[in-house]
BABABA-833267 format. One record per residue: x, y, z of N, C-alpha, C in turn; residue in one letter. Coordinates in steps of 0.001 Angstrom, whole numbers, padded with zeros to 6 digits, always signed. Example, Ala and Ser with C-alpha at 12.3 -4.5 7.8 and 13.67 -1.06 7.14 Angstrom:
2
+013190-005690+007800+012300-004500+007800+013200-003300+007800A;+012850-002250+007080+013670-001060+007140+012900+000030+007870S;
This chain:
211
-005601+031773-138220-006756+032483-137297-006526+034037-137689M;-007634+034613-137837-007494+036105-138110-007305+036943-136923L;-007431+036443-135717-007020+037034-134578-005653+037573-134485T;-004725+036820-134912-003310+037132-135207-003206+038170-136141F;-003864+038095-137252-003684+039325-138211-004193+040600-137756Q;-005335+040485-136951-005804+041786-136402-004736+042230-135471V;-004280+041341-134640-003209+041900-133603-002036+042422-134286L;-001555+041846-135313-000609+042387-136201-000770+043787-136715S;-001938+043903-137375-002388+045164-137847-002338+046157-136960T;-002850+046004-135559-002867+046831-134525-001471+047340-133957L;-000544+046477-134299+000814+046826-133798+001549+047438-134874L;+001233+047718-135827+001754+048432-137004+001525+049981-136868R;+002243+050871-137641+001938+052154-137485+000608+052460-137936Y;-000017+053670-137301-001446+053670-137398-001753+054616-138484P;-002148+054056-139626-002440+054888-140954-003885+055174-140597V;-004174+056334-141430-005598+056863-141359-006587+055892-141493P;-006386+055048-142614-007370+053896-142968-007757+052928-141916E;-006901+052924-140878-007026+051874-139901-008350+052272-139141L;-008913+053436-138827-009931+053753-138145-011238+053107-138610N;-011286+053147-139901-012561+052317-140641-012485+050833-140391A;-011526+050306-139910-011398+048748-139869-011510+048255-138420E;-011661+049390-137470-011758+049018-136019-012764+048052-135586L;-014116+048531-136136-015342+047686-135691-015152+046137-136349A;-014689+046075-137527-014489+044634-138039-013468+043827-137284A;-012354+044594-136897-011396+043905-136181-011955+043351-134780A;-012786+044196-133985-013355+043844-132703-014351+042625-132990E;-015172+042580-134140-015935+041500-134627-015175+040273-134715Q;-014090+040281-135306-013337+038992-135569-012693+038559-134084I;-012221+039545-133337-011856+039081-132104-012731+038241-131160L;-013829+038794-131260-015137+038347-130533-015532+036836-131140R;-015610+037005-132540-016250+035647-133127-015284+034581-132927R;-013963+034730-133096-012819+033770-132890-012691+033407-131356E;-012764+034398-130484-012783+034119-129011-011532+033380-128689A;-010368+033455-129276-009396+032805-128697-008487+033527-127734I;-008699+034787-127427-008110+035542-126513-008756+035212-125020L;-008221+035117-123989-008862+034992-122714-009713+036284-122658P;-010882+035930-121878-011771+037223-121874-011323+038482-121220L;-010536+038384-120087-009964+039600-119839-009067+040416-120718A;-008503+039741-121670-007380+040391-122612-008401+040781-123672H;-009452+040052-124051-010430+040473-125071-010871+041909-124701L;-011347+041899-123592-012039+043231-123083-011133+044360-123081E;-009818+043998-122681-008860+045029-122556-008455+045540-124052A;-008383+044654-124999-008093+044986-126456-009335+045840-126942V;-010621+045475-126556-011822+046086-126935-011620+047422-126472S;-011378+047736-125259-011146+049080-124716-010123+049903-125310A;-009078+049253-125686-008042+049896-126495-008583+050536-127850Y;-009474+049513-128616-009975+049906-129758-010940+050967-129838L;-011704+050948-128721-012749+051972-128426-011840+053317-128194A;-010785+053372-127550-009957+054590-127241-009412+055005-128659G;-008981+054099-129441-008231+054557-130664-009228+055146-131638L;-010664+054684-131559-011720+055313-132415-011885+056815-132210K;-011564+057265-130957-011729+058679-130645-010409+059452-130439V;-009437+058944-130779-008060+059524-130764-007879+060230-132119T;-007398+061453-132210-007089+062124-133397-005946+061403-133900P;-005788+061421-135430-004799+060752-135964-003346+061141-135532Q;-003087+062396-135389-001683+062810-135095-001377+062286-133672L;-002388+062280-132711-002235+061828-131522-001886+060279-131394E;-002660+059564-132068-002371+058164-132416-001017+057857-132890A;-000615+058633-133859+000836+058415-134338+001824+058776-133390E;+001655+059849-132654+002663+060244-131655+002622+059165-130523S;+001431+058541-130144+001684+057539-129048+002372+056331-129579A;+002347+056034-130963+002961+054795-131444+004360+055010-131425Y;+004947+056384-131767+006301+056695-131812+006852+056614-130402I;+006049+057255-129416+006527+057167-128144+006748+055845-127525D;+005711+054735-127949+005773+053647-127331+006917+052609-127905A;+007033+052751-129172+007869+051727-129966+009214+052355-130586F;+009268+053520-130845+010183+054175-131660+011194+055019-130970D;+011345+054927-129615+012308+055661-128908+013214+055002-127908K;+013651+054035-128424+014715+053171-127691+014298+051592-127827G;+015514+050910-127406+015234+049423-127690+014347+048661-126505R;+014105+049301-125442+013502+048498-124364+012167+048121-124755S;+011497+048845-125673+010104+048182-126125+010082+048012-127698T;+011252+047808-128209+011303+047535-129588+010328+046299-130005S;+009778+046479-131214+008940+045217-131565+009730+044325-132330L;+011004+044459-132556+011859+043389-133215+012407+042430-131921H;+011904+041195-132049+012039+040456-130963+013557+040090-130595L;+014316+040065-131483+015684+039682-131141+016626+040811-130528F;+016003+041908-130597+016690+043114-129980+016802+042786-128533E;+015726+042011-127939+015723+041716-126458+016658+040589-126068H;+017231+039959-126920+017945+038801-126621+019389+038820-127192I;+019383+039528-128511+020809+039388-129048+021438+040664-129425H;+020636+041751-128993+021242+043161-129515+021507+043221-130905G;+022798+043782-131172+023240+043795-132640+024333+042856-132834D;+024532+041668-132102+025729+040833-132323+025374+039847-133408N;+026395+039110-133528+026243+038037-134929+025056+037021-134586R;+025044+036649-133401+023807+035786-133102+022615+036169-133492A;+022401+037484-133485+020912+037891-134171+020918+037700-135613R;+021969+037849-136319+021832+037589-137655+021586+036067-137946G;+022257+035252-137118+021968+033801-137329+020416+033573-137007E;+019906+034261-135740+018705+033910-135439+017597+034454-136562A;+017959+035592-137146+017110+036105-138272+017018+035050-139484L;+018261+034496-139746+018270+033650-140787+017394+032370-140535H;+017427+031923-139326+016766+030716-139060+015331+030850-139197R;+014852+032155-138688+013518+032552-138680+012868+032723-139935L;+013856+033261-140949+013435+033401-142420+013307+032127-142997L;+014042+031193-142696+014038+029917-143226+012739+029139-142737L;+012379+029566-141382+010999+028998-141103+009866+029518-141934R;+009872+030600-142083+008895+031212-143009+008589+030532-144296Y;+009914+030426-144974+009897+029834-146323+009448+028547-146260R;+009724+027845-145422+009445+026477-145042+007878+026163-144960A;+007123+027225-144599+005703+027157-144466+005087+028082-145646H;+005958+028429-146615+005404+029017-147867+005297+030623-147780G;+005866+031215-146813+005705+032719-146562+007147+033268-147167L;+006948+034041-148165+008117+034725-148800+007823+036280-148311E;+008906+036840-147717+008672+038309-147451+008834+039161-148499L;+007857+040061-148664+007712+040916-149766+008093+042327-149325A;+008473+042613-148202+008744+043829-147643+010187+043843-147056S;+010650+044830-146600+011961+045123-146172+012128+044990-144585R;+010885+044538-143995+010900+044151-142602+011879+043060-142220E;+012520+043175-141035+013255+041969-140636+012366+040949-140195L;+012703+039780-140190+011972+038593-139866+011405+038602-138444P;+012180+039393-137531+011739+039255-136186+010842+040379-135659D;+010253+041165-136628+009513+042180-136474+008134+041473-135858F;+007746+041963-134680+006561+041199-134253+005283+041046-134894L;+004843+042276-135582+003673+042324-136387+003845+041269-137601P;+005097+041126-138124+005299+040204-139190+005125+038702-138680L;+005579+038555-137514+005641+037073-136895+004255+036740-136735F;+003319+037533-136255+001873+037494-135997+001222+037139-137254L;+001536+037835-138560+001089+037598-139696+001316+036284-140322E;+002569+035750-139888+002954+034340-140048+001921+033414-139361F;+001966+033748-138109+001083+032812-137244-000419+032676-137785L;-000824+033778-138496-002330+033739-138744-002420+032804-140074S;-001301+032445-140639-001543+031295-141715-001484+029844-141252T;-001203+029671-140020-001076+028301-139386-002249+027939-138751R;-002476+026648-138628-003575+026196-137572-003362+026761-136256P;-004438+026826-135523-004351+027341-134201-003465+026522-133256L;-003439+025401-133191-002554+024520-132302-001117+024954-132553A;-000631+024758-133815+000649+025196-134227+001129+026437-134142E;+000116+027413-134346+000399+028762-133887+000653+029190-132612A;-000097+028474-131806+000356+028748-130390+001673+028130-129810R;+001981+027106-130589+003257+026469-130213+004360+027388-130782K;+004287+028172-131825+005224+029056-132277+005216+030209-131175H;+004014+030753-131000+003841+031706-129927+004480+031480-128572M;+004514+030379-128175+005149+030063-126847+006589+030251-126821A;+007217+030302-127944+008662+030554-128111+009059+032076-127761E;+008073+032894-127915+008392+034343-128021+007426+035015-126917V;+006675+034146-126147+005770+034739-125178+006384+035503-124078T;+007647+035152-123535+008275+035912-122463+008760+037216-123151D;+008968+037351-124357+009364+038723-124799+008219+039549-124963I;+007150+038944-125442+005979+039758-125606+005442+040305-124301A;+005620+039569-123330+005205+039994-121814+006022+040855-121232A;+007337+040805-121504+008266+041822-121101+008110+043244-121676L;+007828+043137-122963+007490+044456-123661+006149+045035-122931I;+005214+044247-122891+003875+044588-122392+004115+045176-120852G;+004795+044576-120126+005191+045043-118720+005685+046529-118881R;+006832+046549-119732+007378+047945-119793+006281+048990-120362R;+005671+048626-121405+004538+049567-121775+003569+049789-120611L;+003278+049016-119815+002330+049152-118740+002986+050185-117790R;+004257+049904-117396+004950+050887-116592+004932+052308-117201A;+005023+052458-118382+004852+053646-119005+003525+054290-119135R;+002439+053659-118750+001196+053944-119051+000826+054069-120622S;+001659+053456-121338+001291+053364-122838+000174+052556-123153A;-000710+053253-124117-002152+052630-124289-001957+051360-125081P;-000846+050813-125665-000545+049635-126306-000162+048502-125564H;-000318+048825-124124+000250+047591-123166-000807+046522-123262A;-002191+046647-123662-003071+045604-123572-002909+044568-124660P;-002306+045321-125824-001955+044476-127010-000822+043539-126946L;+000233+043955-126358+001235+043025-125871+000994+041909-124897L;+000019+042360-123954-000363+041476-122982-001244+040457-123570E;-002289+040834-124492-002954+039981-125176-002232+038931-125843A;-001304+039317-126746-000399+038555-127459+000259+037337-126688I;+000953+037877-125674+001540+036950-124597+000648+035795-124062A;-000655+036191-124096-001533+035357-123676-002021+034300-124695A;-001515+034264-125812-001848+033468-126966-001099+032222-126900L;-000190+031930-126043+000582+030979-125871-000368+029702-125493A;+000072+028339-125743-000543+027178-125275-001100+027262-123844P;-002245+026722-123741-002547+026731-122073-001592+026252-121297P;-001236+026920-120045-000212+026201-119188+001152+026932-119484G;+001270+027589-120431+002680+028362-120845+002416+029608-120165V;+003376+030164-119412+003240+031425-118908+004453+032138-119111S;+004449+033482-119084+005692+034420-119258+006454+034232-117970A;+007767+034156-118298+008772+034202-117058+008904+035393-116375D;+008373+035531-115319+008440+036792-114440+009738+037032-113987Q;+010688+036335-114221+012049+036623-113839+012827+037621-114825Q;+011998+037710-115911+012619+038739-116829+012359+040138-116306L;+011495+040396-115260+011491+041722-114767+012571+041996-113964D;+013329+040958-113467+014433+041412-112637+015700+041765-113445E;+015590+041672-114784+016697+042114-115597+016560+043539-116061V;+017443+044344-115806+017281+045824-116089+017017+046120-117500P;+016036+046991-118036+016164+047159-119192+017402+047899-120077P;+017453+047862-121299+018592+048420-121875+018709+050048-121522R;+019960+050236-121581+020182+051713-121486+020099+052317-122804D;+019274+053149-123120+019021+053617-124565+019855+054858-124938D;+020668+055155-124246+021483+056417-124413+022709+055975-125510T;+022951+056754-126424+023630+056367-127358+025036+055713-127021P;+025667+056255-125856+026974+055740-125406+026760+054244-124781G;+025562+053912-124461+025402+052526-123769+024883+051389-124621A;+024588+051593-125952+023923+050712-126952+024807+049440-127032L;+026088+049518-126895+026985+048326-127108+026959+047595-125721D;+026377+047984-124651+026158+047167-123606+024892+046703-123245A;+024143+046234-124388+022910+045730-124191+023108+044253-123445A;+021964+044114-122612+022110+042970-121987+021429+041869-122797W;+021806+040449-122355+021177+039395-123171+020548+038528-122136E;+019576+037762-122995+018964+036620-122128+019158+035284-122713E;+018507+034216-122247+018627+032998-123001+017953+033110-124382A;+018625+032556-125359+018256+032700-126885+016973+031889-127154P;+016292+032414-128097+014998+031848-128655+015504+030707-129630V;+015089+029539-129344+015706+028313-130306+015015+028056-131613T;+013721+028578-131450+012794+028260-132666+013049+026853-133127F;+012630+025862-132288+012963+024381-132520+011779+023974-133504N;+012057+024046-134788+011204+023666-135706+010893+022235-135474D;+011921+021370-135502+011616+019999-135281+010703+019355-134341A;+010666+020003-133056+009739+019813-132085+008402+020116-132657A;+008332+021163-133116+007104+021574-133500+006463+020797-134596I;+007296+020393-135547+006782+019411-136631+006315+018138-136012A;+006954+017762-134889+006424+016615-134467+005083+016562-133803Q;+004726+017784-133332+003470+017906-132652+002392+018667-133127T;+002712+019356-134184+001870+020347-134784+000846+019608-135776A;-000339+019964-135874-001296+019181-136906-000863+019594-138423P;-001078+018623-139167-000566+018976-140712-001845+019852-141246H;-001454+020878-142068-002453+021733-142735-002596+021405-144243S;
């Protein structure tokens, strides 16, 4: 589904060429209509704002939102494993998942980079993509809440992504009770951890439609 690809592109660093693609991006989101209406309208409003935002301001806003600390990192496993060995093992499992579905990474991006994960989902049938998304919806929602608290313009994107899990799957609000990472250099080794993402491919394989 191209909706996942559109959201992937919008979560990447805003290159100047992006502005010319915003109208087509909105058309795709509205045509596929897999986002809940409230989130579709919120993303549409984000696109309208981005169209009139000077390039340097768009770049600065992206850096402020995602590149100034771990609490809103777009690397999913930052929020559950930090820099410990478990993260390396989780990255390897996710890389194997990509390869099992025919996706070979052609860039230096880590497998848990959310835009890359969304790109992978865009290659899968919708029902299967939603099942994959359900495994990280809590993390996407957590990042979205933190961006919302900062009044960051990208908050609607993360909130919309979290809403792409299967119907009935909702973000765990208890994550709000866990304090965000202390992003100061002296505290990086004290990163908090939550329950690990399992990426249960066996369960997905049993329920996902064959493509």
